[in-house]
C-alpha positions as CSV (number, residue, x, y, z in Angstrom):
1,M,39.4,-67.2,13.8
2,N,39.2,-71.0,14.1
3,D,42.2,-73.2,13.5
4,E,40.6,-74.8,10.4
5,L,40.1,-71.5,8.6
6,M,43.6,-70.3,9.6
7,Q,45.1,-73.6,8.2
8,E,43.2,-72.9,5.0
9,R,44.7,-69.4,4.7
10,F,48.1,-70.7,5.5
11,S,47.9,-73.4,2.9
12,L,46.7,-71.0,0.2
13,M,49.6,-68.6,0.9
14,R,52.1,-71.5,0.8
15,E,50.7,-72.7,-2.5
16,R,50.7,-69.1,-4.0
17,I,54.3,-68.5,-2.9
18,S,55.3,-71.8,-4.5
19,E,53.7,-70.6,-7.8
20,I,55.5,-67.2,-7.5
21,Q,58.9,-69.0,-7.6
22,K,58.1,-70.1,-11.1
23,E,56.7,-66.8,-12.4
24,E,58.5,-64.1,-14.3
25,L,55.9,-61.4,-14.0
26,V,58.0,-59.1,-11.8
27,K,61.0,-57.4,-13.4
28,E,64.5,-57.4,-12.1
29,P,66.0,-56.5,-9.7
30,Y,62.9,-57.1,-7.7
31,R,62.4,-60.5,-9.2
32,D,65.5,-61.7,-7.4
33,F,64.3,-60.2,-4.1
34,F,61.0,-62.0,-4.2
35,R,62.5,-65.3,-5.4
36,K,65.1,-65.4,-2.5
37,T,62.7,-64.3,0.1
38,G,60.0,-66.7,-1.2
39,D,62.6,-69.5,-1.1
40,F,63.3,-68.6,2.6
41,I,59.5,-68.7,3.4
42,L,59.1,-72.1,1.9
43,E,62.1,-73.4,3.8
44,I,60.5,-72.2,7.0
45,C,57.3,-73.9,6.1
46,Q,59.1,-77.1,5.6
47,I,60.8,-76.8,8.9
48,H,57.4,-76.1,10.5
49,D,56.1,-79.4,8.9
50,K,59.1,-81.3,10.4
51,I,58.7,-79.8,13.8
52,R,55.0,-80.9,13.9
53,E,56.2,-84.4,13.0
54,G,58.6,-84.5,16.0
55,W,61.9,-83.8,14.1
56,L,63.4,-81.9,17.0
57,E,63.3,-84.9,19.2
58,K,64.9,-87.2,16.6
59,A,67.4,-85.0,14.8
60,S,71.1,-85.4,15.5
61,M,73.2,-82.6,17.0
62,E,74.8,-82.1,13.5
63,E,71.5,-81.7,11.8
64,L,70.3,-79.2,14.3
65,E,73.4,-77.1,14.1
66,E,73.4,-77.1,10.3
67,N,69.7,-76.1,10.2
68,N,70.3,-73.3,12.7
69,R,73.2,-72.0,10.8
70,K,71.2,-72.1,7.6
71,M,68.2,-70.2,9.0
72,Y,70.3,-67.4,10.3
73,G,73.2,-67.5,7.9
74,D,72.0,-64.7,5.6
75,I,72.3,-62.0,8.3
76,L,75.5,-63.3,10.0
77,P,78.3,-60.7,9.7
78,E,80.2,-62.8,7.1
79,H,77.2,-62.7,4.7
80,Y,75.6,-59.5,5.7
81,E,77.1,-57.2,3.1
82,E,75.0,-59.0,0.4
83,S,71.8,-59.6,2.4
84,Y,68.5,-57.9,1.8
85,G,68.3,-57.5,5.5
86,N,71.1,-54.9,5.1
87,P,69.4,-51.6,4.1
88,D,72.6,-50.5,2.5
89,Y,72.7,-53.5,0.2
90,A,68.9,-53.4,-0.4
91,Q,69.1,-49.8,-1.5
92,K,72.0,-50.4,-3.7
93,I,70.3,-53.3,-5.5
94,L,66.7,-52.3,-5.3
95,G,67.0,-48.6,-5.5
96,R,66.4,-45.6,-3.2
97,D,62.6,-45.8,-3.7
98,F,62.1,-49.5,-2.6
99,G,65.3,-50.5,-0.7
100,Q,64.1,-49.5,2.8
101,L,60.6,-50.9,2.3
102,L,61.7,-54.3,1.0
103,S,64.5,-54.6,3.6
104,F,61.7,-54.1,6.2
105,L,59.6,-56.8,4.5
106,Y,62.6,-59.2,4.5
107,T,63.2,-58.5,8.2
108,E,59.6,-59.2,9.1
109,V,59.7,-62.4,7.1
110,R,62.7,-63.6,9.0
111,D,60.6,-63.5,12.2
112,M,58.8,-66.6,10.8
113,I,61.6,-68.7,12.1
114,V,60.4,-68.5,15.7
115,F,56.7,-68.6,14.7
116,A,57.4,-72.0,13.1
117,Y,59.0,-73.3,16.2
118,E,56.1,-72.1,18.4
119,D,53.5,-73.3,15.9
120,M,52.1,-69.7,15.6
121,L,50.1,-70.2,12.4
122,F,48.4,-66.9,12.5
123,D,51.7,-65.0,12.6
124,M,53.2,-67.1,9.8
125,T,50.1,-66.6,7.7
126,V,49.7,-62.8,7.9
127,T,53.4,-62.4,7.2
128,M,53.1,-64.6,4.1
129,E,50.0,-62.6,3.1
130,L,52.0,-59.3,3.3
131,F,54.7,-60.9,1.1
132,V,52.2,-61.9,-1.5
133,Q,50.4,-58.6,-1.4
134,I,53.6,-56.6,-2.0
135,Y,54.6,-59.1,-4.7
136,N,51.2,-58.5,-6.4
137,L,51.9,-54.7,-6.3
138,F,55.2,-55.3,-8.1
139,E,53.4,-57.1,-10.9
140,D,52.5,-53.6,-12.1
141,P,55.6,-52.0,-13.6
142,E,54.3,-48.6,-12.4
143,V,54.2,-49.7,-8.7
144,S,54.8,-46.7,-6.4
145,P,56.7,-46.6,-3.1
146,K,53.5,-45.2,-1.6
147,D,51.6,-48.3,-2.6
148,V,54.2,-50.5,-0.8
149,K,54.4,-48.3,2.2
150,D,50.6,-48.3,2.6
151,A,50.6,-52.1,2.5
152,I,53.1,-52.2,5.3
153,Y,51.2,-49.6,7.3
154,W,47.9,-51.4,7.2
155,Y,49.5,-54.7,7.9
156,V,51.1,-53.3,11.1
157,S,48.0,-51.4,12.0
158,D,45.3,-54.0,11.2
159,Y,47.1,-56.8,13.0
160,S,48.3,-54.8,16.0
161,D,45.3,-56.1,18.0
162,E,46.5,-59.7,17.7
163,M,50.3,-58.9,17.7
164,V,50.2,-56.5,20.7
165,G,47.5,-58.4,22.5
166,H,49.4,-61.7,22.3
167,R,52.5,-59.9,23.5
168,I,50.8,-58.5,26.5
169,R,49.2,-61.9,27.4
170,G,52.6,-63.6,27.0
171,C,54.0,-61.2,29.6
172,V,51.5,-62.2,32.3
173,D,50.0,-65.5,31.5
174,P,51.8,-68.6,32.8
175,S,49.7,-70.9,30.7
176,L,51.8,-69.7,27.7
177,D,54.6,-72.0,28.7
178,F,56.5,-72.8,25.5
179,A,59.9,-72.0,27.2
180,V,59.0,-73.3,30.6
181,K,58.3,-76.7,29.1
182,I,61.6,-76.8,27.2
183,I,63.4,-75.9,30.5
184,C,61.6,-78.2,32.8
185,E,60.9,-81.2,30.5
186,S,64.1,-81.5,28.5
187,D,67.2,-83.5,29.5
188,L,69.5,-80.5,30.0
189,T,72.6,-82.8,29.7
190,D,71.5,-83.3,26.0
191,L,72.4,-80.0,24.5
192,R,70.1,-80.6,21.5
193,Y,67.4,-78.9,23.8
194,L,68.9,-75.5,22.9
195,Y,67.6,-75.8,19.3
196,K,64.0,-76.3,20.4
197,Y,63.5,-72.5,20.9
198,G,64.2,-71.5,17.3
199,E,66.7,-68.9,18.4
200,Y,70.2,-68.5,17.0
201,I,72.6,-70.7,18.9
202,S,76.3,-69.8,19.0
203,E,79.3,-71.3,20.8
204,N,78.4,-69.1,23.8
205,E,75.1,-70.8,24.5
206,L,76.5,-74.3,24.0
207,S,79.6,-73.8,26.1
208,M,77.6,-72.1,28.9
209,A,75.2,-74.9,29.1
210,S,78.1,-77.4,29.0
211,F,79.9,-75.6,31.8
212,L,76.8,-75.4,34.0
213,N,76.4,-79.2,33.5
214,T,79.9,-79.7,35.1
215,L,78.9,-77.9,38.3
216,P,77.5,-80.0,41.3
217,E,73.8,-79.6,42.0
218,E,74.5,-77.7,45.3
219,E,76.4,-75.0,43.4
220,I,73.5,-74.6,40.9
221,Q,71.1,-74.4,43.8
222,A,73.2,-71.8,45.6
223,M,73.4,-69.7,42.4
224,A,69.7,-69.9,41.9
225,R,69.1,-69.2,45.6
226,T,71.1,-65.9,45.5
227,Y,68.9,-64.8,42.6
228,T,65.5,-65.9,44.0
229,E,66.3,-64.7,47.5
230,G,67.3,-61.3,46.1
231,Y,63.8,-61.1,44.5
232,R,62.1,-62.1,47.8
233,I,64.2,-59.7,49.9
234,G,63.3,-56.9,47.5
235,F,59.7,-57.2,48.5
236,I,60.6,-57.3,52.2
237,Q,62.9,-54.2,51.9
238,G,60.3,-52.4,50.0
239,R,57.6,-53.4,52.5
240,K,55.5,-55.0,49.8
241,D,53.4,-58.1,50.2
242,I,54.8,-60.9,48.0
243,T,51.9,-63.2,49.1
244,K,49.6,-61.1,46.9
245,K,51.6,-62.1,43.8
246,K,51.1,-65.3,41.8
247,T,53.7,-65.1,39.1
248,V,57.3,-64.0,38.4
249,N,58.8,-63.1,35.0
250,I,62.1,-64.8,34.4
251,R,64.3,-63.3,31.8
252,F,67.5,-64.9,30.7
253,Q,69.9,-65.7,27.8
254,L,69.9,-69.3,26.5
255,G,72.5,-71.5,28.0
256,F,71.4,-70.8,31.7
257,E,68.6,-73.4,31.7
258,R,70.0,-75.5,34.5
259,M,70.1,-72.5,36.9
260,V,66.7,-71.3,35.6
261,K,65.2,-74.7,36.3
262,A,66.5,-74.6,39.9
263,A,65.1,-71.0,40.2
264,I,61.7,-72.1,38.9
265,E,61.5,-74.7,41.6
266,Q,62.6,-72.2,44.3
267,F,60.1,-69.6,43.1
268,R,57.3,-72.2,43.2
269,E,58.2,-72.8,46.9
270,M,57.4,-69.0,47.4
271,G,54.1,-69.5,45.7
272,L,55.2,-67.9,42.4
273,V,54.6,-69.5,39.0
274,P,57.1,-68.6,36.2
275,V,56.1,-66.4,33.2
276,I,58.8,-66.7,30.5
277,Y,58.3,-65.0,27.3
278,R,60.5,-64.5,24.2
279,S,62.1,-61.2,23.3
280,A,59.8,-59.2,21.0
281,V,59.7,-60.4,17.4
282,H,57.1,-58.3,15.4
283,S,58.3,-54.8,14.5
284,V,55.2,-53.4,16.3
285,N,56.3,-54.8,19.6
286,K,60.0,-53.9,19.5
287,K,61.6,-50.9,21.1
288,Q,64.6,-49.7,19.3
289,G,66.2,-53.1,19.2
290,N,66.3,-53.6,22.9
291,R,65.7,-57.2,23.9
292,Q,63.4,-57.9,26.8
293,G,62.6,-61.5,27.6
294,Y,64.5,-64.6,26.8
295,Y,66.7,-64.8,23.7
296,G,69.6,-66.7,22.1
297,A,72.7,-65.4,20.5
298,I,72.3,-62.2,18.5
299,P,73.3,-63.2,15.0
300,N,74.4,-59.7,14.0
301,R,74.1,-56.6,16.3
302,Q,74.5,-54.4,13.2
303,F,71.4,-55.9,11.7
304,D,69.5,-55.1,14.9
305,Y,70.9,-51.6,14.9
306,D,70.1,-51.1,11.2
307,H,66.4,-51.9,11.9
308,K,65.8,-50.4,15.3
309,D,63.9,-47.5,13.8
310,D,61.8,-49.4,11.2
311,A,58.7,-47.9,12.9
312,A,59.5,-44.8,10.9
313,L,57.7,-46.5,8.0
314,Y,54.4,-46.5,9.9
315,L,54.6,-44.3,13.0
316,D,52.0,-41.5,12.8
317,H,49.5,-40.0,15.2
318,E,46.7,-42.3,14.1
319,F,48.8,-45.3,14.6
320,V,50.0,-44.2,18.0
321,Q,46.4,-43.7,19.1
322,R,45.4,-47.1,17.8
323,K,48.3,-48.9,19.5
324,L,47.4,-47.1,22.8
325,R,43.8,-48.3,22.5
326,V,45.0,-51.9,21.8
327,L,47.3,-51.7,24.8
328,Q,44.5,-50.6,27.0
329,V,42.1,-53.2,25.8
330,S,44.8,-55.9,26.0
331,Y,45.6,-55.2,29.6
332,E,41.9,-55.0,30.5
333,Q,41.5,-58.5,29.1
334,V,44.3,-59.9,31.4
335,K,43.9,-57.5,34.3
336,E,43.7,-60.2,37.0
337,L,46.9,-61.9,35.6
338,A,48.6,-58.5,35.3
339,N,47.8,-57.7,39.0
340,G,49.3,-61.0,40.1
341,L,52.6,-60.4,38.4
342,G,55.4,-59.7,40.9
343,G,57.8,-58.2,38.4
344,P,60.9,-59.4,36.5
345,A,63.8,-61.6,37.7
346,C,66.6,-61.0,35.2
347,I,69.8,-63.0,34.5
348,E,72.1,-60.8,32.5
349,T,75.3,-61.9,30.7
350,F,78.5,-60.1,29.9
351,G,81.8,-60.8,28.1
352,E,80.5,-60.6,24.5
353,K,82.8,-58.8,22.0
354,P,82.0,-55.0,22.2
355,F,79.8,-53.7,19.5
356,V,80.5,-50.3,17.9
357,P,77.6,-49.6,15.4
358,V,77.9,-48.2,12.0
359,S,75.3,-45.4,11.4
360,K,73.8,-45.9,7.9
361,K,72.0,-43.2,6.0
362,E,70.1,-46.0,4.2
363,A,68.5,-47.3,7.4
364,C,65.1,-46.0,8.6
365,T,65.3,-43.0,11.0
366,L,62.5,-41.3,12.9
367,S,61.7,-37.8,11.9
368,T,61.6,-35.1,14.5
369,H,57.9,-35.3,14.5
370,Q,58.0,-39.1,14.9
371,Q,60.5,-38.8,17.8
372,K,57.9,-36.7,19.6
373,L,55.2,-39.2,18.8
374,Q,57.4,-42.0,20.2
375,V,58.1,-40.1,23.4
376,S,54.3,-39.4,23.7
377,Y,53.5,-43.1,23.2
378,D,56.1,-44.3,25.7
379,N,54.8,-41.9,28.3
380,E,51.1,-42.9,27.9
381,A,51.9,-46.6,27.5
382,G,53.8,-46.4,30.8
383,Q,50.8,-45.0,32.5
384,I,48.6,-47.8,31.2
385,V,51.0,-50.5,32.3
386,N,51.2,-49.0,35.7
387,R,47.5,-49.1,36.2
388,Y,47.5,-52.9,35.7
389,I,51.0,-53.8,37.1
390,K,51.2,-51.3,40.0
391,G,54.6,-49.9,40.7
392,E,54.0,-49.6,44.4
393,E,53.2,-53.4,44.5
394,R,55.8,-55.0,42.2
395,S,59.6,-55.6,42.7
396,F,62.4,-57.1,40.7
397,T,65.9,-58.5,40.8
398,I,68.9,-58.6,38.4
399,I,72.0,-60.7,38.5
400,A,74.8,-61.2,35.9
401,Y,77.3,-63.8,34.9
402,P,80.0,-64.0,32.2
403,V,79.8,-66.0,29.1
404,K,82.6,-68.1,27.4
405,E,83.3,-65.3,24.8
406,I,85.0,-63.4,27.6
407,G,88.2,-65.3,27.0
408,E,90.5,-68.0,28.2
409,N,90.0,-66.9,31.9
410,F,86.3,-67.6,31.7
411,E,86.1,-70.2,34.6
412,E,88.2,-68.0,36.9
413,I,86.1,-64.9,36.1
414,F,82.9,-67.0,36.6
415,R,84.1,-68.0,40.1
416,E,85.1,-64.5,40.9
417,T,81.6,-63.3,39.7
418,V,79.9,-65.8,42.0
419,K,82.0,-64.5,44.9
420,I,81.1,-60.9,44.1
421,N,77.4,-61.9,43.9
422,T,77.6,-63.4,47.4
423,L,79.6,-60.8,49.3
424,D,78.8,-60.1,53.0
425,N,75.6,-58.0,53.0
426,K,75.9,-57.1,56.7
427,L,79.5,-55.9,56.3
428,Y,78.6,-53.6,53.4
429,E,75.5,-52.4,55.1
430,K,77.5,-51.2,58.0
431,I,80.2,-49.5,55.8
432,Q,77.6,-47.9,53.7
433,Q,75.7,-46.6,56.7
434,N,78.9,-44.6,57.6
435,I,78.8,-43.1,54.1
436,I,75.1,-42.2,54.4
437,E,75.6,-40.5,57.7
438,A,78.3,-38.3,56.2
439,L,76.2,-37.6,53.1
440,D,73.1,-36.7,55.2
441,K,75.2,-33.8,56.8
442,G,75.4,-32.2,53.4
443,E,73.6,-29.7,51.2
444,Y,75.6,-30.6,48.1
445,V,78.0,-33.4,47.0
446,R,81.0,-32.6,44.7
447,I,82.4,-35.1,42.3
448,K,85.6,-34.4,40.4
449,G,87.5,-36.5,37.8
450,K,91.3,-36.7,37.4
451,G,93.7,-36.9,34.6
452,G,91.8,-36.6,31.3
453,N,88.4,-37.1,33.0
454,Q,86.6,-33.7,32.9
455,T,84.0,-34.5,35.4
456,D,83.1,-31.6,37.7
457,L,79.6,-32.0,39.2
458,R,77.8,-30.4,42.1
459,V,74.7,-32.4,43.2
460,H,72.1,-30.8,45.3
461,L,70.6,-33.0,48.1
462,H,67.1,-32.8,49.7
463,H,66.7,-31.1,53.1
464,L,66.1,-33.4,55.9
465,D,63.5,-32.0,58.4
466,N,64.2,-34.7,60.9
467,P,67.6,-36.3,60.4
468,E,67.0,-38.8,63.2
469,K,64.1,-40.4,61.3
470,Q,64.9,-39.3,57.7
471,T,67.7,-40.0,55.2
472,N,68.5,-39.0,51.6
473,F,70.3,-42.2,50.5
474,E,69.2,-45.8,50.2
475,N,71.6,-48.4,51.7
476,C,71.6,-50.8,48.8
477,V,72.7,-54.4,49.5
478,A,72.2,-57.5,47.4
479,D,68.5,-57.7,46.8
480,V,67.0,-56.2,43.7
481,N,70.3,-55.2,42.3
482,I,72.9,-58.0,42.7
483,P,75.8,-57.6,43.6
484,V,76.0,-55.6,46.8
485,G,77.5,-52.2,46.9
486,E,76.0,-48.7,46.5
487,V,74.2,-45.9,48.2
488,F,71.9,-43.8,46.0
489,T,69.5,-40.9,46.0
490,S,67.2,-38.8,43.8
491,P,68.9,-35.4,43.7
492,V,67.2,-32.0,43.9
493,L,67.5,-30.7,40.3
494,R,67.7,-27.1,41.1
495,E,71.4,-26.1,41.4
496,T,72.6,-29.5,40.4
497,E,75.2,-28.3,37.8
498,G,78.3,-29.4,36.0
499,V,80.0,-31.9,33.6
500,L,79.8,-35.6,33.6
501,F,82.6,-37.3,31.6
502,V,83.6,-40.9,31.0
503,S,86.5,-42.0,28.7
504,K,84.8,-45.2,27.7
505,V,81.5,-46.7,28.8
506,F,79.1,-49.4,27.5
507,L,75.4,-48.6,27.9
508,N,72.7,-51.1,26.7
509,G,75.3,-52.9,24.6
510,L,76.7,-49.8,22.8
511,E,80.1,-48.3,23.4
512,Y,80.6,-44.5,24.0
513,Q,84.0,-42.9,23.7
514,D,84.7,-39.7,25.6
515,L,81.1,-39.3,26.6
516,K,80.5,-35.8,27.9
517,I,77.2,-34.5,29.3
518,R,76.6,-31.1,30.9
519,F,73.8,-30.5,33.4
520,Q,72.1,-27.2,34.4
521,D,69.6,-27.2,37.1
522,G,69.8,-31.0,37.0
523,K,68.8,-31.3,33.3
524,I,70.9,-32.2,30.3
525,V,71.7,-29.1,28.2
526,E,74.7,-30.3,26.2
527,Y,76.1,-33.7,25.1
528,T,78.7,-35.1,22.9
529,C,81.1,-38.1,22.4
530,E,84.0,-39.1,20.1
531,N,82.4,-42.2,18.4
532,F,82.2,-40.5,15.0
533,Q,84.2,-37.9,13.2
534,N,81.0,-35.9,12.5
535,E,79.7,-34.1,15.5
536,E,76.1,-34.3,14.3
537,E,76.4,-38.1,14.2
538,N,77.8,-38.1,17.8
539,Q,74.9,-36.0,19.1
540,N,72.3,-38.1,17.2
541,F,73.8,-41.2,18.6
542,I,73.4,-40.0,22.1
543,K,70.0,-38.6,21.5
544,E,68.7,-41.8,20.1
545,N,70.3,-44.2,22.6
546,I,70.6,-42.3,25.9
547,L,68.0,-39.6,25.7
548,Y,65.6,-41.9,23.7
549,H,64.6,-38.9,21.5
550,H,63.8,-36.6,24.4
551,D,65.1,-33.1,24.1
552,T,66.5,-33.3,27.6
553,L,66.5,-35.7,30.6
554,P,66.9,-34.9,34.3
555,L,69.5,-36.5,36.6
556,G,67.3,-39.0,38.2
557,E,69.9,-40.7,40.4
558,F,73.2,-40.1,42.0
559,A,75.0,-43.0,43.7
560,I,78.4,-44.0,45.1
561,G,79.4,-47.5,44.3
562,T,81.4,-49.4,47.0
563,N,82.1,-52.8,45.4
564,T,85.9,-52.5,45.2
565,T,86.2,-56.3,44.9
566,A,84.3,-56.1,41.5
567,Y,86.6,-53.3,40.4
568,V,89.7,-55.2,41.3
569,M,88.4,-58.2,39.4
570,A,87.8,-56.0,36.3
571,Q,91.3,-54.6,36.6
572,K,92.9,-58.0,37.1
573,Y,91.4,-59.5,34.0
574,Q,91.1,-56.3,32.0
575,I,87.3,-56.7,31.5
576,G,86.0,-53.4,32.8
577,H,84.8,-52.5,29.3
578,L,82.8,-55.8,29.2
579,L,81.0,-55.6,32.5
580,P,77.3,-54.8,32.5
581,I,76.1,-51.6,34.2
582,L,74.6,-53.8,36.9
583,I,78.2,-54.5,38.1
584,A,79.9,-51.5,36.7
585,E,77.6,-49.1,38.6
586,K,78.9,-50.5,41.8
587,M,82.5,-49.7,40.9
588,G,82.5,-45.9,41.4
589,P,80.1,-43.0,41.5
590,H,77.2,-43.3,38.9
591,F,74.6,-41.0,37.5
592,A,71.4,-42.0,36.0
593,V,69.6,-39.9,33.4
594,G,65.8,-40.2,33.1
595,D,63.4,-41.3,35.8
596,T,64.3,-41.8,39.5
597,C,64.8,-45.2,41.0
598,Y,61.4,-44.8,42.6
599,S,59.4,-44.0,39.5
600,W,55.7,-45.0,39.7
601,S,56.0,-45.8,43.5
602,E,57.2,-42.5,45.0
603,D,54.3,-42.4,47.5
604,T,55.3,-45.8,49.0
605,P,57.5,-45.2,52.0
606,V,61.0,-46.8,51.8
607,Y,63.2,-47.4,54.8
608,N,66.9,-48.3,55.4
609,P,67.8,-51.1,57.7
610,D,68.4,-48.6,60.5
611,G,64.6,-47.6,60.3
612,R,65.1,-44.2,58.8
613,E,62.8,-43.3,55.9
614,I,64.4,-42.4,52.6
615,I,62.6,-39.2,51.7
616,A,64.4,-38.4,48.5
617,R,62.1,-40.3,46.2
618,D,60.9,-37.4,44.1
619,N,62.4,-34.6,42.1
620,E,61.0,-31.5,40.5
621,V,59.9,-33.5,37.4
622,S,58.4,-36.6,39.0
623,I,56.4,-34.6,41.5
624,Q,54.4,-33.2,38.6
625,R,52.5,-36.5,38.6
626,K,50.2,-35.0,41.2
627,Q,49.0,-32.5,38.7
628,D,49.8,-34.1,35.3
629,V,51.2,-37.6,35.2
630,S,52.2,-37.2,31.5
631,K,54.9,-34.7,32.5
632,A,56.4,-36.8,35.3
633,Y,58.1,-39.8,33.6
634,F,60.3,-40.5,30.6
635,G,60.3,-44.3,30.5
636,C,64.1,-44.6,30.7
637,H,66.8,-44.8,33.3
638,T,70.4,-45.1,32.1
639,D,73.3,-45.4,34.6
640,I,76.7,-43.9,33.7
641,T,79.6,-44.8,35.9
642,I,83.0,-43.1,36.5
643,P,85.5,-45.8,37.4
644,Y,87.7,-45.3,40.5
645,D,90.9,-44.9,38.3
646,E,89.3,-41.8,36.6
647,L,88.0,-40.4,39.9
648,D,89.8,-37.7,41.9
649,S,87.5,-37.1,44.8
650,I,84.0,-37.0,46.2
651,W,83.2,-34.7,49.1
652,V,80.2,-33.4,51.0
653,E,79.6,-29.7,51.3
654,A,78.0,-29.8,54.8
655,L,75.3,-27.5,56.0
656,D,77.8,-26.0,58.6
657,G,80.2,-25.0,55.7
658,S,82.7,-27.8,56.3
659,E,83.8,-30.4,53.8
660,I,83.7,-34.1,54.5
661,Y,85.7,-36.2,52.1
662,I,84.5,-39.7,51.2
663,I,87.0,-40.4,48.4
664,R,90.4,-38.9,47.6
665,D,92.5,-39.9,44.6
666,G,90.1,-42.8,43.9
667,R,90.3,-44.3,47.4
668,F,87.9,-44.3,50.3
669,V,89.0,-42.0,53.1
670,L,86.0,-41.6,55.3
671,P,86.4,-43.2,58.7
672,G,84.6,-46.6,58.7
673,T,85.1,-47.2,55.0
674,E,88.7,-48.5,55.3
675,P,87.8,-52.2,54.6
676,L,86.8,-51.1,51.1
677,N,90.4,-50.3,50.2
678,E,91.7,-53.7,51.2
679,A,90.6,-55.1,47.8
680,F,92.9,-52.6,46.1
681,A,95.9,-54.1,48.0
682,S,95.0,-57.7,47.2
């Protein structure tokens, strides 16, 4: 559709919504909903006008802050109890029949904020058209919930071509450079640049950008170099040819632009152009509230949690099939760009106040049938993506830094984190090789918790036909997963048995208390936690957010973390509960449920620095790809760590019947690992 026609549609909708504000054709309480939501739409349209006229360059810091707060104010925690974005409030005011539906509409309308900033006229227009269409339905006093739900369904379905297609292109096409231009062309010492994205900006983003501006350029370059070199080395370690790749996807949280700008320059020196896309906005592109891309502050995590399953309003078999067709066509249209993508380079943050969600019966939830449809879609979508962005050719890297919200010791913790991110790879490589040699003598590994930790697991290892040339465990230093510090394997599922327990752990931003998972033949058979008083709620919480609606998941990874320096930092500042899994997984043994670490690239040989091939790349589930790929993958991989202070021992049950202890009473006892205990004494 040409720009002139789209501008005409946009203008018509804007005019119609202005008229709606004066009408009294819709009865209360729905009249209030349409009036307030319409006011919000018109405000966004006015902001869009101002942005087109160059307002962002001329506005004062105070104006920008006030505008940002106004745009996101309605869903901030202090106002959320009386927001139509809150399904609890929406249902209380609008009734059970329409509460969920209009809360969804309100949430979709709020996405117009970022569309206005990116001048995405199509997305603004179709959202406004949905609003007007549903308003027109309510002009009839006999409007039914089915009428409204149908309008939502066809809006999502009919426009999935454009919405999904644009999302796919944004993930691989460097010419879509909205964020890159902000980073590379703005004066980063003038913090007004943060408001150019249209994201919510909190004190975290402002203070992080201010702090990075105090660091000398050589420190910024060194931070960026650790990150970009980790990415480059990941290709080398995986024996993959980085010269075949043309782009790198940079993911970060706003406030880190100065480091990202340095990284962009360093990646360009490697021949890689940045692709930087926003975290998904349209409901059709979201995945249970998980954010992938760049984003600002999260205005209200409860709002995200309340709407993570909004797809329940339109998810059916026909929609799944349509979305898969759209996905296939979209990737085919950008196949050369997709093939040139090297993979993601992620900058994570930690230190935000922990979030414990409230589970609301008024929020949308996927039915059992829809859960199966979602699992089926994720499986088939993963296959499509892998055909165009081949697992055996791509790599990644992840690094993490604290944000100001972590507390008064921020600067000390930041310095400690930089130190952890740059620990001596060669020293850890040597120590971890000693651990691997002991593990390779075993048939099983036993892991036991202590005190209140109920962990008692027996992990079955692959048989090595030629131990001189083969190994079970990867010697992981600081490349794709920064910081350094783990050895990991894909276990044999058969005869992998027992209980995994952690008293408190944060996974994908959610807290789990007394998480307990039991495995039988390497697969989850029971699970619970103590987050809620109701056991059904506890199990639903785990199934939704760890199992991702699968009935079970296999143990895809077993690892022993060796970064005692990170652990001591966590203990010193009492921030263990705030650390991301990226660091936490290096601070004790960890267990990943879902796919193996080698998913989609199991047939690509992987070698340790000593030249031995890591043969434990498959398990009994992933190997099914050779007959039926739909049975081989789950599209998830969640690491769960037992901290050293909850760990009694880890020992190897050797093939000759002996026992080789690696850890006793939370300390390393295997000869050659003694330096790891020095951190505990510091």
